[in-house]
N, C-alpha and C positions, 0 to 999 in steps of 0.2 A: 678563291684559292688559286694560288699561282701554280705553274707547272712544276717548279722545283719543290714546292711544299708537298704536293701529292706524290712525287717520285720518291721523296724521302720516307714517306709513310709506307709505301708499298715495298720498299727494299727490305729484305730479311735482315733481322738483327743478329749479330754474331752471338753465339752462346758462350757464356763464361766457362772457363775450364776450372774444374774443381781442384785439381792438383792431387787427387787421391787415385792411386793406381787401381785398376779394375780387380786385380788379385786381392788387394786389401778390402775392397768393398764386398767381394764374394766371401772372403774369410769372415768378415764381420756378420754377414747375413747367415752363414752357416753356424757361427757361434751363437747368434741370437736364437736361431731355431732350436739348437741343442739345449739351450738354457730354458727356453719357454715351453718346450714340449714335455709333458708329464711322462714319467716312466711307465712302461707297460704294466698292466695288472698282473699279479702273480697267477700262474696256472693253478687251477683247482687241484687239490690233492685227489689222487685216485684211491678209491676204497678197494682194499684187497678183498677178494672173495672169501666169504666165511667158509672155513674148512670144517666140515662136520664128519664126525667119525661114523663110518659105516658099521652097521650091525653085523656080527659074525653070522655065517650061515649055519 
């Protein structure tokens, strides 16, 4: 291996730019989470206490 070849391998490669703004990525993530999250379960109905007639004294 030559010195120039090993220097090229160890040099960091530039990352490609996606061209999508971070705002759009975050909005897409929020929209995907909203669509894929099931709605909350309905709250159970409360039973009203049974009203019994009191006997007259």
